[in-house]
N, C-alpha and C positions, 0 to 999 in steps of 0.2 A: 696816156688814152685820155678820151674823149669821147663823146657822147654821141648816139646817130639816130639818128627818125625812121620808122618803117613806114614807108609811104604806103603799105597797103593798106596798114592802121590807122596811116594817117588823117584828118578832116577837113587838115588844109585850116584854122581857124587864126591861123596867128596869135594867141596867146603867146610861145616862147619865142619868137619871135620878139615883141614889143618887149619880154621880160629880161634876154641873154646884156649880160653888164657888159660882153667886152664884146660885140656887136658880130656873135660868131655864125650868130644863123639869117639864114636869106633865105626868099623864093623865088625859082625861077620855073616859067609855065605852070604854074600851079603847085610846083609840087616843094616841099620845104625839106631844107640839105644845115646840117652843121659841118664847119669852119674845122678838121683837128687839128690846123697849125695853133688857133685861136683859143677856142676851148679849152679854156684849164677846167673845166668838171666843177667852177664853183668857189675853188681847191678855197674859198674864206669860208666861207659856208658849211654849216651842218651838209646839202646834200643840194643836188643840181636846180636853179632857179624852175630851169624852163620840165621838170621830171615831177617837178612841184606843183604848176600850175597845169600841164598839159592833163585836158577830157577825157583823153581814153588810151589813154596809158600806153603808149607808142614812145616813148624817148627810153632806151638803156643807152649803159655802159656799153664802146666798142668794143669789138673780141681782135 
């Protein structure tokens, strides 16, 4: 599994991008996305860092 960003809620603040230890979060044309091939949900930590730092709670586990 990987995390996903809801583009309708995301404010493009960039907090998640700088926090991601696997460099899985990128921005293209102002829209942030998470690469499911490299995102490991911060497996060695209690909760994904991107979720912890997101001020608008727009990041969740992909279905």
